[in-house]
Every structure is written in structure tokens, then in C-alpha cells.
N, C-alpha and C positions, 0 to 999 in steps of 0.2 A: 424524535429521531434525527441523530446526528450523521451530517455527512464529512466527506474529507474529500480532498484536492489535493494535489501539487500544487505546492505552494509557487507563487507568478515567478519567483526567481532561483525554481530548481526544472531542471532540464535533465533529460536522461536521454541514453543510448544500450540499446543489444549489444553485448559483446559474444564471444565465443563462451565466457565461462559465465555469465549470467545477466543480469542488468544493474549500468553504472550510472548512479544518480550524481547531479554535479548542481550545485548552490552556486550559482552563477556571483553572487554576492562575497563568501567569502572564498570561494574558491574550496572548500573540502565536498570531498567526493565517498561515495559509500557505493561498495557491490553488491547487490543482491541475489542469492544462488536461490534453487527451490526448495520448497515453494514461495519463500517473499516474493521472489518475483513475479508470479502468480497471482499474488494479493496486491501488491503493486498495478501490475497493469490493470488488473477489473478494478481497483479503484481508480485509477486516471480512466477508468470509461466511464465513469457516473454511477458506478453501482456502490449501494450504502453496503456498509460492513455486513448487515445483514445477508444481504444477496451475495457478495462477497462467498461469505463466512457457508452460506448451501450449496455453491458454486465448485469452494473447495471442496469438499466432500468428496465431489464425483474425480475432484483434479486430480487430490494427493490420497484419497480414499482415505479419510478422514472418518470420526462419528463426526456428528453435528457438534457435540460440546466440544470437542475437539479443535475443530474446524473454529468456534464461534472462539473460543478462548486465543486461537493464535492470532486472529484477524484481528481480536481488541489489543493486546498485547503489540503485537507490528503498531498498528494504528498511533494507539499510546507512545510509544517508543519513537516512531516516525513525525507525533506532532511537536513532542518535549525538544524534539532536534530541531526544529524548522521546515524540516522535509515538504508534513502536510498544513496543507491551513483547515479549520474546523469551520463548517458552515450551519446554518440551522437546514430542516430536510427544503426540499424546493427552491432552495437559496441559490 
């Protein structure tokens, strides 16, 4: 099982229109709206992608398969862009 955490050089702040990610090394930024911001928050709190998907069902009124597909897509995109670090479960 894989876990994701915000990369060390990534900081974030809650803004009125969403959650703003800032990459300290590159200066890149990314504004996350709903429900993406909820996924980021749950991952940043140490939840596994599977737990995030299960919570997202209630938060965003998604079916389990839809929630898991969204979490999988977001974690893959954020990891590829350097926003998230991947680690082994329990790491």
C-alpha cells in the first residue's frame, strides 16, 4: 500500500476560494477548489488514499468507485508535479 504526503518543499494556505499550494523551491503555485482541496487536506493529515476515498464518499456524496477514481487521479497528478511525496505504508 502506498501513502502520499505533501513534499517537504510544499506549503499551503487556506484562501477564500480554495487551498493554495506553493512550491518553495520553484515558486510554482496551484489553487485547489472543492473537492480537490478536501482530498489534499485528508492526505496532509496522514490518511491513506483508501481512507481518503472512503471519507470523500460522505464529504462529496460520491459513490465509492467515483471517490477512489478521483483520489487516484489527483494523487497521480500531484505526485508527478512534485506536490506529493510517495512513501511505503507506515513510513
